BAFI-3210 file (N, C-alpha, C; in Angstrom, 3 decimals, decimal comma, padded with zeros to 6 digits):
// residues 280
n [1|2|3|4|5|6|7|8|9|10|11|12|13|14|15|16|17|18|19|20|21|22|23|24|25|26|27|28|29|30|31|32|33|34|35|36|37|38|39|40|41|42|43|44|45|46|47|48|49|50|51|52|53|54|55|56|57|58|59|60|61|62|63|64|65|66|67|68|69|70|71|72|73|74|75|76|77|78|79|80|81|82|83|84|85|86|87|88|89|90|91|92|93|94|95|96|97|98|99|100|101|102|103|104|105|106|107|108|109|110|111|112|113|114|115|116|117|118|119|120|121|122|123|124|125|126|127|128|129|130|131|132|133|134|135|136|137|138|139|140|141|142|143|144|145|146|147|148|149|150|151|152|153|154|155|156|157|158|159|160|161|162|163|164|165|166|167|168|169|170|171|172|173|174|175|176|177|178|179|180|181|182|183|184|185|186|187|188|189|190|191|192|193|194|195|196|197|198|199|200|201|202|203|204|205|206|207|208|209|210|211|212|213|214|215|216|217|218|219|220|221|222|223|224|225|226|227|228|229|230|231|232|233|234|235|236|237|238|239|240|241|242|243|244|245|246|247|248|249|250|251|252|253|254|255|256|257|258|259|260|261|262|263|264|265|266|267|268|269|270|271|272|273|274|275|276|277|278|279|280]
n.u [-013,424|-013,134|-010,627|-010,686|-013,450|-016,139|-017,711|-020,302|-021,509|-021,370|-022,960|-025,401|-026,083|-026,271|-028,897|-030,592|-030,474|-031,735|-033,910|-035,182|-035,684|-038,114|-039,776|-039,899|-040,149|-038,004|-037,855|-036,130|-033,531|-032,486|-031,813|-031,266|-029,981|-029,612|-031,207|-030,662|-028,020|-027,884|-028,587|-029,896|-030,541|-031,896|-034,742|-035,267|-033,501|-034,847|-037,155|-036,306|-034,772|-036,770|-038,799|-040,677|-039,551|-036,953|-036,694|-035,604|-032,658|-032,744|-033,831|-031,857|-029,503|-030,125|-030,519|-027,962|-026,589|-027,858|-026,894|-024,049|-024,054|-025,117|-023,476|-020,987|-021,908|-022,341|-019,771|-018,517|-020,018|-018,913|-016,115|-014,581|-012,903|-011,959|-012,776|-013,085|-013,959|-014,158|-014,516|-016,228|-018,349|-021,091|-021,704|-023,162|-022,635|-020,570|-021,493|-023,684|-023,238|-022,808|-021,037|-017,920|-015,785|-012,359|-012,941|-012,051|-012,862|-012,428|-012,780|-012,483|-011,684|-011,566|-009,794|-011,007|-014,045|-014,011|-013,311|-015,834|-017,704|-017,050|-017,719|-020,402|-021,511|-020,789|-022,541|-024,983|-024,685|-023,861|-022,099|-018,471|-017,411|-015,181|-013,735|-013,530|-011,584|-010,277|-009,064|-007,813|-007,657|-006,577|-007,618|-006,516|-003,690|-002,651|-001,854|-003,716|-002,908|-000,762|-002,051|-003,760|-001,899|-000,739|-002,998|-002,599|-003,538|-004,006|-002,333|-002,076|-004,759|-007,712|-009,838|-012,879|-013,632|-015,582|-016,893|-018,658|-020,264|-017,835|-016,437|-017,011|-016,029|-013,461|-010,473|-009,600|-007,070|-006,665|-009,081|-008,293|-005,537|-006,524|-007,811|-006,125|-004,268|-006,088|-006,666|-004,088|-003,492|-001,895|-003,732|-006,894|-009,303|-012,295|-014,680|-016,600|-018,561|-020,272|-021,013|-021,186|-022,482|-020,933|-021,953|-022,970|-023,657|-026,043|-029,605|-031,922|-033,609|-032,206|-029,634|-030,316|-031,399|-028,894|-027,005|-028,202|-027,650|-025,300|-024,607|-025,536|-023,769|-021,228|-021,560|-021,389|-018,697|-017,696|-017,503|-018,312|-016,047|-015,307|-016,428|-017,509|-017,406|-018,849|-018,159|-015,602|-014,575|-014,693|-013,066|-010,635|-010,495|-010,356|-007,822|-006,279|-006,719|-008,694|-011,067|-013,926|-016,502|-019,266|-021,928|-024,556|-026,683|-028,687|-031,227|-031,108|-030,900|-033,211|-035,217|-034,174|-034,228|-036,051|-038,599|-039,215|-041,797|-040,814|-040,869|-039,752|-037,110|-034,739|-032,769|-029,811|-027,296|-024,633|-024,339|-021,362|-019,427|-016,668|-013,885|-010,969|-010,715|-008,818|-009,314|-011,896]
n.v [-051,981|-050,777|-050,967|-052,130|-053,024|-055,131|-056,679|-054,699|-055,765|-058,250|-058,942|-057,843|-059,632|-062,082|-061,505|-061,007|-063,740|-065,057|-063,662|-064,698|-067,252|-067,079|-065,244|-066,331|-068,834|-070,206|-071,455|-071,162|-071,669|-073,489|-072,899|-073,605|-072,350|-069,784|-067,632|-067,828|-067,450|-064,698|-063,937|-061,491|-059,517|-060,710|-060,306|-057,536|-057,052|-058,978|-058,038|-055,855|-056,408|-058,455|-056,736|-055,761|-054,225|-055,011|-057,432|-058,333|-058,453|-060,067|-062,602|-063,171|-063,471|-065,996|-067,589|-067,611|-068,843|-071,089|-072,079|-072,425|-074,333|-076,574|-077,411|-077,902|-079,946|-081,902|-082,313|-083,231|-085,444|-087,149|-087,499|-085,563|-083,810|-081,138|-077,958|-074,547|-071,725|-068,241|-065,161|-065,584|-064,385|-064,588|-067,023|-070,332|-073,042|-074,850|-075,658|-077,037|-079,145|-082,570|-084,751|-085,997|-088,536|-087,186|-084,564|-081,381|-078,022|-074,557|-071,227|-068,112|-064,958|-061,686|-060,476|-058,820|-059,123|-061,995|-062,512|-061,340|-063,112|-065,435|-064,481|-064,331|-067,078|-068,479|-066,919|-068,000|-070,606|-072,461|-074,749|-075,161|-077,366|-079,843|-080,218|-077,878|-074,983|-071,499|-069,016|-066,367|-063,476|-060,644|-059,675|-057,697|-057,371|-059,687|-062,869|-065,312|-067,688|-067,737|-067,239|-069,438|-071,556|-070,971|-072,045|-074,805|-075,773|-078,210|-077,977|-079,654|-081,109|-081,848|-079,378|-077,536|-074,031|-071,342|-068,097|-066,209|-063,072|-061,851|-061,184|-058,553|-056,525|-056,630|-055,508|-055,426|-056,682|-058,026|-059,751|-061,442|-062,530|-064,133|-065,953|-066,859|-068,367|-070,085|-071,655|-072,807|-074,561|-077,750|-079,625|-080,629|-078,064|-076,467|-073,759|-071,138|-068,407|-065,052|-062,223|-059,020|-057,389|-054,863|-051,515|-049,882|-051,921|-052,531|-052,429|-049,516|-049,720|-051,566|-050,584|-048,433|-049,622|-051,126|-049,033|-047,549|-049,404|-049,762|-047,561|-047,238|-049,375|-048,243|-046,164|-047,310|-047,790|-050,135|-050,481|-051,266|-052,717|-053,902|-055,057|-057,283|-058,027|-060,803|-062,555|-061,827|-062,437|-065,333|-066,214|-065,374|-066,997|-069,492|-069,306|-068,954|-071,626|-072,847|-075,362|-076,120|-073,820|-072,440|-070,405|-068,478|-066,057|-063,194|-063,819|-066,517|-067,230|-066,505|-068,001|-070,671|-070,660|-068,765|-068,992|-067,007|-064,877|-063,775|-061,013|-060,213|-060,513|-058,926|-057,430|-058,045|-060,347|-062,377|-065,844|-068,098|-070,857|-072,787|-074,917|-076,712|-079,532|-082,538|-083,851|-082,767]
n.w [009,725|013,288|015,274|017,846|018,153|017,682|014,632|013,436|011,214|011,410|013,240|012,414|010,154|011,637|013,241|010,995|010,125|012,479|012,472|009,877|010,944|012,597|010,973|008,614|009,376|009,214|006,581|004,383|005,388|008,135|011,422|014,572|016,835|016,042|017,311|020,066|020,479|019,965|021,983|025,102|023,382|021,631|020,757|020,137|018,215|016,014|015,754|014,446|011,949|011,024|009,814|006,926|005,386|005,356|003,823|001,723|001,934|004,390|003,276|001,241|002,766|004,347|002,399|001,314|003,164|003,368|000,540|000,900|002,964|002,401|000,558|002,091|003,801|002,065|001,116|003,272|003,841|001,928|002,711|003,201|005,718|006,639|007,424|006,741|007,747|007,015|008,290|010,356|012,010|014,093|013,318|013,193|012,345|013,095|015,587|015,487|013,715|013,351|015,283|013,556|013,063|013,054|012,111|011,473|012,385|011,497|012,477|011,410|012,148|013,112|015,992|017,921|016,872|017,413|020,311|021,463|020,175|021,512|023,657|023,752|023,229|025,685|027,346|026,151|026,869|024,906|023,730|023,034|020,765|020,554|017,876|016,814|015,885|017,046|014,847|014,978|012,684|011,284|008,173|006,772|007,564|008,156|006,602|005,458|005,583|007,257|009,763|009,822|010,125|012,709|014,069|013,748|011,134|008,521|005,478|003,456|003,670|002,050|001,887|002,647|002,108|003,733|002,621|003,688|003,389|003,372|001,103|-000,234|001,781|001,572|000,171|-003,157|-003,831|-001,492|-001,653|-003,978|-002,955|-000,826|-002,169|-004,161|-002,254|-001,516|-003,766|-004,385|-002,202|-001,298|-000,852|-002,264|-002,780|-002,059|-002,393|-001,113|-001,726|-001,568|-003,726|-005,281|-008,369|-010,069|-009,365|-011,118|-013,349|-012,517|-012,939|-012,649|-010,283|-008,770|-008,513|-006,920|-004,460|-003,779|-003,385|-001,297|000,815|000,779|001,452|004,307|005,537|005,354|006,769|009,120|009,452|007,917|005,083|001,519|-000,550|-002,804|-005,654|-008,536|-012,054|-013,302|-015,579|-015,621|-013,057|-013,092|-015,113|-013,927|-011,818|-012,692|-013,966|-011,514|-011,097|-010,370|-011,243|-011,652|-011,633|-010,084|-010,406|-009,034|-010,260|-009,189|-010,375|-010,448|-007,914|-006,715|-007,748|-007,201|-004,149|-003,255|-004,636|-005,843|-008,165|-011,454|-011,740|-009,036|-009,268|-009,449|-008,043|-005,961|-004,705|-005,969|-005,539|-005,192|-005,983|-006,111|-006,987|-007,090|-007,233|-008,289|-011,563|-012,072]
ca.u [-013,982|-012,422|-009,870|-011,142|-014,737|-016,650|-018,086|-021,603|-022,439|-021,557|-024,290|-026,617|-026,115|-027,036|-029,847|-031,047|-030,671|-032,370|-035,240|-035,818|-036,446|-039,215|-040,807|-040,288|-039,841|-036,856|-038,230|-034,963|-032,426|-032,679|-030,656|-031,987|-029,090|-029,659|-031,927|-029,981|-026,551|-028,018|-028,713|-030,631|-030,867|-032,525|-035,986|-035,238|-032,649|-035,363|-038,065|-035,820|-034,459|-037,848|-039,597|-041,094|-038,126|-035,641|-037,187|-034,633|-031,388|-032,996|-034,018|-030,790|-028,715|-030,699|-030,142|-026,456|-026,159|-028,248|-025,891|-023,111|-023,987|-025,606|-022,153|-020,036|-022,513|-022,005|-018,500|-018,226|-020,564|-017,804|-015,154|-013,815|-012,651|-011,406|-013,697|-012,608|-014,952|-013,528|-015,239|-017,509|-019,287|-021,989|-022,092|-023,316|-022,356|-019,695|-022,154|-024,816|-022,865|-022,905|-019,294|-017,479|-014,194|-011,504|-013,431|-011,783|-013,486|-011,658|-013,276|-011,410|-012,202|-010,970|-009,730|-012,064|-015,104|-014,017|-013,759|-017,281|-018,490|-016,962|-018,634|-021,990|-021,350|-020,832|-023,918|-025,877|-024,240|-023,735|-020,534|-017,526|-016,739|-013,780|-013,115|-013,378|-010,384|-010,608|-008,220|-007,874|-006,914|-006,774|-007,315|-005,664|-002,824|-002,073|-001,939|-004,563|-002,034|000,075|-003,373|-004,290|-000,823|-000,759|-003,809|-002,736|-004,414|-002,965|-002,742|-002,209|-005,738|-008,957|-010,525|-013,957|-013,412|-016,669|-016,314|-019,852|-020,433|-016,454|-015,600|-017,079|-015,451|-011,889|-009,719|-009,630|-005,945|-006,917|-009,501|-007,269|-004,728|-007,084|-008,459|-004,943|-003,925|-007,211|-006,399|-002,709|-003,095|-001,349|-004,741|-007,871|-009,962|-013,489|-014,753|-018,136|-018,711|-021,241|-020,519|-022,240|-022,225|-020,569|-023,269|-023,056|-024,071|-027,220|-031,040|-032,117|-034,069|-031,502|-028,730|-030,838|-031,080|-027,503|-026,480|-028,686|-027,142|-023,760|-024,169|-025,419|-022,376|-020,086|-021,666|-020,910|-017,315|-017,760|-017,938|-018,036|-014,798|-015,027|-017,229|-016,864|-018,125|-019,026|-017,314|-014,103|-014,110|-015,009|-012,086|-009,359|-010,574|-009,783|-006,219|-005,567|-006,669|-009,933|-011,576|-015,132|-017,224|-020,723|-022,362|-025,984|-026,807|-029,787|-032,351|-031,221|-031,061|-034,340|-035,611|-034,008|-034,644|-037,297|-039,912|-040,049|-041,904|-039,876|-040,786|-038,932|-035,865|-034,014|-031,504|-029,238|-026,228|-024,366|-023,501|-020,348|-018,871|-016,046|-013,565|-009,949|-010,661|-008,368|-010,220|-013,287]
ca.v [-052,046|-050,473|-051,969|-052,874|-053,270|-056,281|-056,398|-054,530|-056,309|-059,586|-058,803|-057,464|-060,701|-063,044|-060,994|-061,675|-065,391|-065,307|-063,058|-065,830|-068,484|-066,437|-064,502|-067,319|-070,126|-070,828|-072,251|-071,415|-072,292|-073,785|-072,793|-073,740|-071,664|-068,346|-066,944|-068,135|-066,860|-063,291|-063,593|-060,775|-058,452|-061,238|-059,970|-056,417|-057,437|-059,874|-056,924|-054,481|-057,407|-058,843|-055,973|-055,908|-053,492|-055,882|-059,153|-058,700|-058,993|-061,525|-063,875|-063,563|-063,918|-067,125|-068,446|-067,557|-069,834|-072,653|-072,559|-072,686|-075,391|-077,637|-078,096|-078,097|-081,192|-082,908|-082,815|-083,830|-086,798|-087,653|-087,918|-084,331|-083,504|-079,550|-076,646|-073,413|-070,433|-067,092|-063,956|-066,278|-063,804|-065,184|-068,432|-071,600|-074,567|-075,775|-075,815|-077,765|-080,120|-083,757|-085,099|-087,120|-089,007|-086,546|-083,453|-080,057|-076,742|-073,522|-070,238|-067,333|-063,643|-060,398|-060,514|-058,548|-060,292|-063,444|-062,226|-060,792|-064,209|-066,207|-064,212|-064,553|-068,449|-068,621|-066,441|-068,821|-071,702|-073,335|-075,419|-075,124|-078,473|-080,538|-080,159|-076,340|-074,293|-070,301|-068,489|-064,769|-062,745|-059,459|-060,085|-056,866|-057,314|-060,905|-063,832|-066,375|-069,104|-067,311|-067,259|-071,153|-072,432|-071,123|-072,994|-076,226|-076,077|-078,901|-077,804|-081,329|-082,016|-081,669|-078,448|-076,308|-072,830|-070,566|-066,719|-065,524|-062,022|-061,365|-060,517|-056,890|-055,787|-056,717|-054,879|-056,503|-057,490|-058,975|-060,976|-062,475|-063,208|-065,238|-066,991|-067,573|-069,398|-071,452|-072,391|-073,008|-075,113|-078,803|-080,696|-080,120|-077,080|-075,986|-072,198|-070,671|-067,062|-064,108|-061,099|-058,375|-056,902|-053,195|-050,783|-049,517|-052,600|-052,852|-051,941|-048,333|-050,153|-052,448|-049,655|-047,776|-050,456|-051,341|-047,806|-047,306|-050,724|-049,460|-045,779|-047,736|-050,158|-047,202|-045,337|-048,007|-048,058|-051,235|-049,921|-052,357|-051,981|-054,838|-055,811|-058,016|-058,504|-062,448|-063,217|-061,517|-063,050|-066,737|-066,201|-065,199|-068,030|-070,487|-069,295|-069,523|-073,258|-073,632|-076,231|-075,897|-072,838|-072,498|-069,271|-068,104|-064,444|-062,813|-064,535|-067,979|-067,410|-066,154|-069,057|-071,616|-070,495|-068,000|-069,225|-065,561|-064,434|-063,042|-059,466|-059,767|-060,960|-057,734|-057,202|-058,833|-060,521|-063,660|-066,970|-068,650|-072,419|-073,317|-076,259|-077,113|-081,217|-082,871|-084,699|-082,164]
ca.w [011,298|014,150|015,845|019,471|018,326|017,212|013,855|013,230|010,089|011,605|014,362|011,523|009,655|012,696|013,230|009,831|010,296|013,554|012,057|009,345|011,829|013,040|010,106|007,435|010,172|008,701|005,414|003,546|006,169|009,418|012,222|015,890|017,481|015,635|018,461|021,361|020,173|020,337|023,603|025,537|022,290|020,406|020,500|019,397|016,735|015,341|015,264|013,322|010,700|010,396|009,130|005,487|004,426|005,378|003,504|000,496|002,564|005,199|002,500|000,896|003,986|004,537|000,942|001,089|004,141|003,033|-000,504|001,581|004,109|001,448|-000,438|003,045|004,348|000,719|001,050|004,457|003,659|000,861|003,175|003,583|007,243|007,107|006,906|007,075|007,877|007,188|008,712|010,677|012,849|014,768|012,409|014,212|011,818|014,080|016,742|015,260|013,049|014,298|015,418|012,495|013,081|012,369|011,755|012,159|011,698|012,161|012,730|011,256|012,150|013,742|016,976|018,513|016,834|017,965|021,336|021,267|019,751|022,549|024,976|023,517|023,394|027,034|027,790|025,796|027,062|023,768|024,031|021,824|020,186|020,344|016,770|016,583|016,565|016,691|014,251|015,108|011,775|010,282|007,102|005,671|008,025|008,069|005,501|005,690|005,878|008,663|010,832|009,860|010,438|013,882|014,647|013,293|009,822|007,611|003,864|002,472|003,269|001,340|002,903|002,503|002,699|003,330|002,825|003,438|003,922|003,312|-000,061|-000,511|002,733|001,416|-000,710|-004,410|-003,546|-000,392|-002,265|-004,510|-001,951|-000,260|-003,157|-004,202|-001,295|-001,177|-004,908|-004,236|-001,136|-002,119|-001,209|-003,014|-002,347|-002,202|-001,644|-001,290|-001,106|-002,071|-003,824|-005,965|-009,382|-009,681|-009,102|-012,755|-014,090|-011,973|-013,268|-011,724|-008,923|-008,169|-008,218|-005,614|-003,365|-003,443|-003,061|000,070|001,615|000,875|002,243|005,980|005,938|005,346|007,995|010,535|009,278|007,424|003,722|000,673|-001,324|-003,863|-006,442|-009,682|-013,313|-013,345|-016,308|-015,409|-011,883|-013,441|-016,027|-013,220|-010,748|-013,458|-013,988|-010,443|-010,932|-010,023|-012,512|-011,485|-010,986|-010,167|-010,016|-009,294|-010,108|-008,299|-010,885|-009,927|-006,031|-006,409|-008,382|-006,409|-002,838|-002,534|-005,268|-006,336|-009,147|-012,224|-011,289|-007,822|-009,605|-009,901|-007,495|-005,092|-004,601|-006,413|-004,411|-006,067|-005,503|-006,837|-006,596|-007,539|-006,981|-009,514|-012,316|-012,227]
c.u [-012,756|-011,893|-010,084|-012,771|-015,179|-017,519|-019,736|-022,158|-022,402|-022,838|-025,537|-026,861|-026,651|-028,412|-031,105|-031,556|-031,567|-034,115|-035,944|-036,215|-037,616|-040,428|-040,980|-040,239|-038,981|-036,832|-037,190|-033,742|-032,653|-031,654|-031,279|-031,051|-029,014|-030,274|-030,964|-028,509|-026,766|-028,124|-029,864|-031,291|-031,426|-034,080|-036,148|-034,561|-033,854|-036,541|-037,660|-035,468|-035,738|-038,764|-039,633|-039,932|-037,011|-035,424|-035,902|-033,393|-031,621|-032,925|-032,666|-029,631|-028,934|-030,307|-028,875|-025,860|-026,556|-027,219|-024,791|-022,653|-024,411|-024,284|-021,148|-020,630|-022,191|-020,525|-017,882|-018,537|-019,805|-016,709|-014,205|-013,961|-012,090|-012,023|-012,949|-013,632|-014,450|-014,943|-016,558|-018,383|-019,663|-022,427|-022,206|-022,922|-021,514|-020,389|-022,876|-024,440|-022,306|-021,296|-019,159|-015,849|-013,255|-011,727|-012,698|-012,489|-012,518|-012,651|-012,378|-012,217|-011,033|-010,954|-010,950|-013,821|-015,104|-014,235|-015,012|-018,087|-018,509|-017,738|-020,265|-022,127|-021,554|-021,952|-025,004|-025,671|-024,579|-022,235|-019,910|-017,073|-015,390|-013,165|-013,064|-012,223|-010,550|-009,140|-008,053|-007,071|-007,344|-006,566|-006,386|-004,179|-001,958|-002,334|-002,953|-003,994|-001,023|-001,075|-003,823|-003,248|-000,985|-002,033|-004,065|-003,228|-003,410|-003,635|-002,581|-003,483|-006,847|-009,753|-011,753|-013,461|-015,027|-016,323|-017,634|-019,926|-019,057|-016,005|-015,822|-016,429|-014,178|-011,695|-009,686|-008,081|-005,894|-007,841|-008,868|-006,098|-005,081|-007,245|-007,069|-004,530|-004,846|-006,755|-005,038|-002,328|-002,867|-002,650|-005,919|-008,658|-011,535|-013,804|-016,057|-018,113|-019,991|-020,476|-021,453|-021,687|-021,575|-021,670|-023,836|-023,818|-025,747|-028,429|-031,064|-032,591|-032,905|-029,967|-028,985|-030,585|-029,588|-026,738|-027,105|-028,009|-025,940|-023,398|-024,218|-024,292|-021,070|-020,425|-021,305|-019,367|-016,793|-018,019|-017,730|-017,028|-014,707|-016,206|-016,783|-017,952|-017,956|-018,013|-016,009|-013,382|-013,963|-013,374|-010,677|-009,497|-009,825|-008,435|-005,520|-005,553|-007,796|-010,638|-012,703|-015,675|-018,484|-021,362|-023,776|-026,074|-028,169|-031,091|-032,717|-031,514|-032,556|-035,458|-035,462|-034,167|-035,644|-038,716|-040,412|-040,504|-040,994|-039,749|-039,970|-037,463|-035,063|-032,712|-031,159|-027,740|-025,978|-023,686|-022,667|-019,942|-018,041|-014,992|-011,969|-009,741|-009,890|-009,509|-011,481|-012,889]
c.v [-051,550|-051,213|-052,842|-053,112|-054,319|-055,758|-056,201|-055,144|-057,678|-059,647|-058,756|-058,989|-061,869|-062,428|-061,218|-063,017|-065,624|-064,645|-064,403|-066,816|-068,109|-065,738|-065,657|-069,071|-071,295|-071,710|-072,310|-072,073|-072,239|-073,494|-072,450|-072,891|-070,074|-067,517|-066,640|-067,076|-065,103|-062,748|-062,590|-059,629|-059,110|-060,645|-058,595|-056,572|-057,950|-059,160|-056,011|-055,258|-058,126|-058,062|-056,294|-055,293|-054,241|-057,181|-059,170|-059,518|-060,201|-062,550|-064,367|-064,020|-065,516|-067,999|-068,737|-068,566|-071,049|-073,170|-072,967|-074,390|-076,847|-078,108|-078,406|-079,716|-082,271|-083,097|-083,601|-085,400|-087,482|-088,013|-086,589|-084,020|-082,162|-078,833|-075,446|-072,343|-069,040|-065,930|-064,663|-065,705|-064,736|-066,759|-069,798|-073,051|-074,938|-076,232|-076,726|-078,969|-081,495|-084,052|-086,336|-087,075|-088,141|-085,021|-082,425|-079,050|-075,675|-072,491|-068,883|-065,810|-062,819|-060,721|-060,037|-059,083|-061,515|-063,564|-061,729|-062,261|-065,212|-065,817|-064,446|-066,258|-068,782|-068,095|-067,081|-070,290|-072,598|-073,779|-075,347|-076,420|-078,765|-080,263|-078,590|-075,464|-072,571|-069,774|-067,081|-064,096|-061,523|-059,636|-059,121|-056,835|-058,500|-061,934|-064,745|-067,774|-068,820|-067,653|-068,737|-071,795|-072,160|-071,776|-074,545|-076,708|-076,878|-078,721|-078,776|-081,717|-081,281|-080,520|-077,526|-075,211|-071,895|-069,212|-066,025|-064,457|-061,256|-060,603|-058,864|-055,997|-055,732|-056,037|-055,814|-057,301|-058,551|-060,382|-061,912|-063,056|-064,171|-066,345|-067,603|-068,684|-070,399|-072,584|-073,374|-074,068|-076,714|-079,953|-080,161|-079,105|-076,902|-074,681|-071,944|-069,180|-066,053|-062,803|-060,329|-057,742|-055,247|-052,436|-050,347|-050,454|-053,206|-051,934|-050,560|-048,642|-050,839|-051,667|-048,889|-048,279|-050,992|-050,260|-047,355|-048,061|-050,204|-048,465|-046,272|-048,410|-049,160|-046,350|-045,609|-048,288|-049,416|-050,910|-051,214|-051,661|-052,757|-055,529|-056,562|-058,448|-060,027|-062,839|-062,991|-061,995|-064,807|-066,789|-066,115|-066,096|-069,149|-070,374|-069,459|-070,958|-073,862|-074,294|-076,369|-074,537|-072,466|-071,042|-068,670|-066,488|-064,300|-063,585|-065,906|-068,081|-067,123|-067,564|-070,286|-071,535|-069,944|-068,374|-067,859|-065,337|-063,635|-061,415|-059,279|-060,047|-059,841|-057,281|-058,173|-059,264|-061,911|-064,700|-068,018|-069,939|-072,528|-074,447|-076,493|-078,740|-081,590|-083,851|-084,102|-081,108]
c.w [012,076|014,851|017,114|019,181|017,112|015,845|013,890|012,475|010,558|012,581|013,403|010,804|010,429|012,981|012,004|009,936|011,372|013,056|010,935|009,660|012,173|011,903|008,829|008,053|009,596|007,298|004,552|003,962|007,470|010,518|013,646|016,875|017,480|016,666|019,607|021,206|020,245|021,604|023,818|024,461|021,296|019,810|019,788|018,283|015,865|014,697|014,137|012,071|010,219|009,772|007,576|004,649|004,299|004,667|002,559|001,078|003,770|004,511|001,778|001,746|004,291|003,387|000,820|001,974|003,884|001,629|000,110|002,423|003,388|000,851|000,759|003,500|003,430|000,910|002,325|004,445|002,779|001,670|003,845|005,217|007,707|006,914|007,365|007,070|008,394|007,610|009,223|011,344|014,004|014,213|013,386|013,773|012,574|015,160|016,908|014,314|013,970|014,140|014,247|013,018|012,665|011,764|012,452|011,407|012,344|011,369|012,419|011,329|012,858|014,773|017,959|018,268|017,292|019,476|021,962|021,116|021,045|023,872|024,786|023,542|024,856|027,476|027,283|026,009|025,970|023,800|022,703|021,784|020,182|019,003|016,319|017,167|015,889|016,181|014,385|013,961|011,647|009,141|006,211|006,350|008,247|007,084|006,035|006,278|006,996|009,923|011,072|010,305|012,083|014,785|014,384|011,971|009,035|006,089|002,979|002,379|002,513|002,358|001,699|002,960|002,473|003,656|002,682|004,056|004,158|002,378|-000,384|000,780|002,370|000,416|-002,046|-004,064|-002,564|-000,492|-003,053|-003,997|-001,308|-001,453|-004,186|-003,507|-001,430|-002,601|-004,904|-003,210|-001,885|-001,744|-001,845|-002,232|-002,748|-001,751|-002,111|-000,874|-001,884|-002,480|-004,724|-007,390|-008,901|-009,735|-010,427|-013,563|-013,530|-012,775|-012,242|-010,488|-008,135|-007,681|-006,716|-004,568|-003,020|-002,924|-001,590|001,043|001,639|001,659|003,998|006,427|006,294|006,590|009,189|010,290|008,708|005,809|002,659|-000,037|-002,509|-004,500|-007,874|-010,787|-013,147|-014,245|-016,266|-014,160|-012,289|-014,015|-015,028|-012,015|-011,535|-013,725|-012,937|-010,228|-010,417|-011,182|-012,580|-010,720|-011,348|-009,595|-010,027|-009,015|-009,117|-008,972|-010,224|-008,562|-006,010|-006,830|-007,687|-004,921|-002,514|-003,431|-005,627|-007,700|-010,113|-011,917|-010,122|-008,223|-010,384|-009,419|-006,466|-005,085|-005,459|-005,493|-005,561|-005,251|-006,318|-006,304|-007,573|-007,622|-008,426|-010,268|-012,820|-013,243]
res [m|e|e|a|r|a|s|r|t|a|l|a|a|a|a|y|r|a|a|h|q|v|v|e|q|g|r|i|f|r|d|p|l|a|l|r|i|l|g|a|d|a|e|a|l|v|r|d|q|g|a|d|v|a|r|r|m|r|v|f|i|a|a|r|s|r|f|a|e|d|r|i|v|t|t|i|e|r|g|l|r|q|v|v|i|l|g|a|g|l|d|t|f|a|y|r|t|p|a|r|e|g|l|r|i|f|e|v|d|h|p|a|t|q|a|w|k|r|e|r|l|a|a|a|r|i|d|v|p|a|w|l|t|f|a|a|i|d|f|e|r|q|t|l|r|e|g|l|r|a|g|g|f|d|e|a|r|e|t|f|f|s|l|l|g|v|v|p|y|l|t|e|d|a|v|w|s|t|l|g|f|i|a|g|t|p|g|s|a|h|v|a|f|d|y|s|d|p|p|g|a|l|a|a|d|g|r|a|q|h|l|d|r|a|s|r|v|a|a|i|g|e|p|w|l|t|h|f|v|p|v|e|l|h|a|r|m|r|t|l|g|f|t|r|v|e|d|l|g|p|a|e|v|a|e|r|y|l|g|a|p|r|a|e|r|r|a|g|g|h|l|l|y|a|t|n|v|r|g|q]
***
């Protein structure tokens, strides 16, 4: 991503979430602020991302939001009071969640993207809740620990980390540094993120879709850098200290969230949830 420019893929992801509210009526994932935060661009963006050719990406982004938020809400209901949303973009969870005593949410993103988001929030008259802290971090130049500490993050508290649409854009070293920090926090930790298989592991049609999408994000200066073989990823995460790893591959995502027939379960990303909660 260019130094002084907000993330274009963050805008695209927000447009897909908004288009899902219109095209599928939010069947997989409901977000009443998705259209508002897009502002004056909403109609055109939704029209572009609501096209039939964009369906796979649109429903996957809706599914990954549902996957992560279901788990965040469950942990909050059980008493967790600290949430970190990495690569927050135009995510609206913090602005939709009801007030909870002691709740703190940290939105982490590149400074340019965060400034752009705050402009969007102000224009849409979406209030910033008292429990939200903006933590501006360049993932490739600062550690997550440094950025969060500056915002008052408490490493000793149980925390949920959401990394939607983040892992593919980081170097592998940055991914493992981030996951290592999460696994090593003194308090119990939960993490949810999406990732994809290496292109060579995909069937021909899935590989073609993947490479087409990869070429488009590379063309706007935000290339995909990292992919994982699931069994290798899981093994290393357990080595870091995660005691439970749940991974939904493309077929499981389609079955759980889309109700897609088996013929459509060919390509897409993985949704992963892991925790190092003691005793699990």
